[in-house]
C-alpha positions as CSV (number, residue, x, y, z in Angstrom):
1,M,12.8,21.1,-53.3
2,I,15.2,20.2,-50.5
3,S,13.0,17.4,-49.3
4,S,13.0,15.8,-52.7
5,L,16.7,16.1,-53.0
6,L,17.3,14.6,-49.6
7,S,15.1,11.6,-50.5
8,L,16.8,11.1,-53.8
9,A,20.3,11.4,-52.3
10,T,19.4,8.9,-49.5
11,R,18.0,6.4,-52.0
12,F,21.0,6.8,-54.2
13,L,23.5,6.3,-51.3
14,I,21.9,3.6,-49.2
15,A,18.7,2.6,-51.1
16,A,16.5,2.7,-47.9
17,L,14.4,-0.2,-49.2
18,P,11.0,-0.4,-47.4
19,R,9.7,-3.8,-46.3
20,W,6.2,-3.7,-45.0
21,Q,5.5,-6.7,-42.7
22,A,2.0,-7.0,-41.3
23,S,1.3,-3.3,-42.0
24,Q,1.1,-1.0,-45.0
25,P,1.8,2.6,-45.7
26,Q,-1.3,4.5,-44.7
27,S,-2.3,8.0,-43.8
28,N,-3.3,7.1,-40.2
29,Q,-1.5,9.0,-37.6
30,R,1.4,7.0,-36.5
31,I,4.4,6.9,-34.2
32,Y,7.2,5.0,-35.9
33,F,9.8,3.8,-33.4
34,A,13.1,2.2,-34.4
35,N,16.6,1.1,-33.4
36,H,19.2,3.8,-33.6
37,T,22.8,3.1,-34.9
38,S,23.6,6.0,-37.2
39,H,22.8,9.6,-38.2
40,L,21.4,8.1,-41.4
41,D,18.6,6.4,-39.5
42,T,16.2,9.4,-39.7
43,L,16.8,9.8,-43.4
44,A,16.4,6.1,-44.1
45,I,13.0,5.9,-42.5
46,W,11.7,9.2,-43.8
47,S,12.9,8.5,-47.4
48,S,11.4,5.0,-47.4
49,L,7.9,6.4,-46.8
50,P,5.7,7.4,-49.8
51,P,5.9,11.1,-50.7
52,E,2.4,11.9,-49.4
53,L,3.3,10.4,-46.0
54,R,6.6,12.3,-45.8
55,K,4.6,15.5,-45.8
56,T,3.0,14.7,-42.5
57,T,5.6,12.5,-40.8
58,R,8.1,14.4,-38.7
59,P,11.3,13.0,-37.3
60,V,12.3,13.8,-33.7
61,A,15.8,15.2,-33.3
62,A,18.0,16.3,-30.4
63,R,18.1,20.0,-30.2
64,D,21.7,20.2,-29.0
65,Y,22.9,18.4,-32.1
66,W,20.6,19.6,-34.9
67,D,19.5,23.0,-33.9
68,K,22.7,24.9,-34.6
69,P,23.4,27.5,-37.3
70,G,24.5,26.0,-40.6
71,I,23.7,23.3,-43.1
72,R,22.7,20.7,-40.4
73,R,19.9,22.9,-39.1
74,H,18.8,23.9,-42.6
75,I,18.4,20.2,-43.5
76,A,16.6,19.5,-40.2
77,V,14.1,22.4,-40.5
78,Q,13.7,23.0,-44.2
79,G,14.1,19.5,-45.5
80,L,12.8,17.2,-42.8
81,N,10.5,19.5,-40.7
82,V,11.9,17.9,-37.5
83,V,10.5,18.2,-34.0
84,F,13.3,19.3,-31.8
85,I,13.6,17.7,-28.3
86,S,15.8,18.9,-25.5
87,R,18.1,16.4,-23.7
88,D,18.6,18.9,-21.0
89,R,17.2,17.4,-17.8
90,S,16.3,20.9,-16.5
91,T,13.5,21.1,-19.1
92,S,10.1,21.0,-17.4
93,D,8.7,18.5,-20.0
94,P,11.0,17.5,-22.8
95,L,8.1,15.7,-24.5
96,A,6.0,18.8,-24.9
97,P,7.1,19.5,-28.5
98,L,6.1,15.9,-29.4
99,Y,2.7,16.4,-27.8
100,E,2.2,19.5,-29.8
101,A,3.0,17.9,-33.1
102,L,0.7,14.9,-32.4
103,E,-2.1,17.2,-31.3
104,K,-1.8,18.9,-34.8
105,G,-2.3,15.5,-36.4
106,D,1.3,14.9,-37.5
107,S,3.0,11.5,-37.3
108,L,6.4,11.0,-35.7
109,I,9.6,9.1,-36.1
110,I,11.4,8.4,-32.8
111,F,14.3,6.4,-31.5
112,P,13.4,5.2,-28.0
113,E,16.9,4.2,-27.1
114,G,17.6,8.0,-26.8
115,T,21.0,7.9,-28.6
116,R,23.0,5.8,-31.1
117,H,24.4,2.4,-30.2
118,F,26.7,0.5,-32.6
119,S,24.9,-2.7,-32.1
120,P,22.6,-4.7,-34.4
121,L,19.9,-4.9,-31.7
122,P,18.4,-2.0,-29.6
123,V,19.3,-1.5,-26.0
124,E,16.6,-0.8,-23.4
125,F,14.1,1.8,-24.3
126,K,13.6,5.0,-22.4
127,A,10.2,6.1,-21.1
128,G,9.2,8.6,-23.8
129,L,7.4,6.0,-26.0
130,Y,5.3,4.8,-23.1
131,H,4.2,8.4,-22.2
132,L,3.3,9.1,-25.9
133,S,1.3,5.8,-26.1
134,Q,-0.7,6.7,-23.0
135,K,-1.5,10.3,-24.1
136,F,-2.3,9.5,-27.7
137,R,-4.2,6.2,-27.8
138,N,-5.4,6.7,-31.4
139,A,-1.9,7.0,-32.9
140,E,-0.7,3.7,-34.3
141,L,2.6,2.5,-32.8
142,I,4.6,1.0,-35.7
143,P,7.9,-0.8,-34.9
144,V,10.7,-0.3,-37.4
145,Y,14.0,-2.2,-37.8
146,L,16.9,-0.5,-39.7
147,D,19.4,-2.9,-41.1
148,N,22.9,-1.9,-42.3
149,T,22.8,1.9,-41.5
150,R,25.4,1.4,-38.8
151,R,27.8,0.1,-41.5
152,C,27.0,2.9,-43.9
153,L,27.7,5.7,-41.4
154,P,28.9,4.4,-38.0
155,K,29.3,6.7,-35.0
156,G,32.3,9.0,-35.6
157,S,32.2,8.8,-39.4
158,L,31.5,11.7,-41.7
159,I,31.3,10.2,-45.1
160,P,28.7,7.5,-45.9
161,V,29.7,4.2,-47.4
162,P,27.3,3.3,-50.2
163,L,25.6,0.0,-49.0
164,A,22.1,-1.1,-49.4
165,C,20.0,-0.6,-46.2
166,T,16.5,-1.9,-45.5
167,V,13.7,-0.4,-43.4
168,T,11.4,-3.1,-42.1
169,Y,8.0,-2.1,-40.8
170,G,6.1,-4.4,-38.4
171,A,2.5,-4.7,-37.2
172,A,1.1,-1.9,-35.0
173,L,1.8,-2.5,-31.3
174,E,-1.4,-2.9,-29.4
175,I,-2.0,-1.0,-26.1
176,N,-2.8,-3.3,-23.2
177,E,-4.9,-1.7,-20.5
178,N,-3.2,-1.5,-17.1
179,E,0.2,-2.6,-18.6
180,D,3.0,-1.0,-16.6
181,K,5.7,1.1,-18.1
182,A,8.5,-1.5,-17.8
183,A,6.4,-4.3,-19.4
184,F,5.3,-2.0,-22.3
185,L,8.8,-0.8,-23.1
186,Q,10.1,-4.4,-23.1
187,R,7.3,-5.5,-25.4
188,A,8.0,-2.5,-27.7
189,R,11.7,-3.3,-27.8
190,K,10.9,-7.0,-28.6
191,A,8.7,-5.8,-31.5
192,V,11.6,-4.1,-33.1
193,I,14.0,-7.0,-32.5
194,A,11.5,-9.4,-34.0
195,L,11.9,-7.6,-37.3
196,A,15.7,-8.1,-37.4
197,P,16.9,-10.7,-39.9
198,D,17.9,-14.1,-38.4
199,V,17.3,-13.0,-34.8
200,S,15.0,-14.7,-32.3
201,V,13.3,-12.6,-29.6
202,T,14.5,-13.4,-26.1
203,D,14.3,-11.7,-22.7
């Protein structure tokens, strides 16, 4: 019930209009990776997916923010079935919960920048996406660009502004054998940027 209500509320407030470019919604195991500008980003991507895919697609969320008693945790656990990840550097392997979810066959929604940035284009990606791509070669890597969510709920705001947001899905990113981490992350970032409206990809 709460999942349906979250989806309806998100679509009512920000539309979360899906645009599939060079890929289509399918049940294949996937890792959706996107730019991150707002706390609405997770809901926008998740709500834009067909209902049958939402059941097996789990957003990744920071434990220190979302895993606290109250409505925030209830939404994360009961509504979105998130995978919590620790940003504590003392953790032995912060990606372990993601590995477990992928081993079970779930798809993931991740934000490789690691935190929100109030900018139309993503900053440099952190290494997590690279490690996931190396360990789970059969999971499709789908770039996603979120447009307008930063205006709907910018960092520091509590009340969303009702504006139409779009969720653009690109073609699956191919894995190149022997590609080093830096080159892969740069290519993945460019794949997201290429989906932004009126933006050309540069170095």
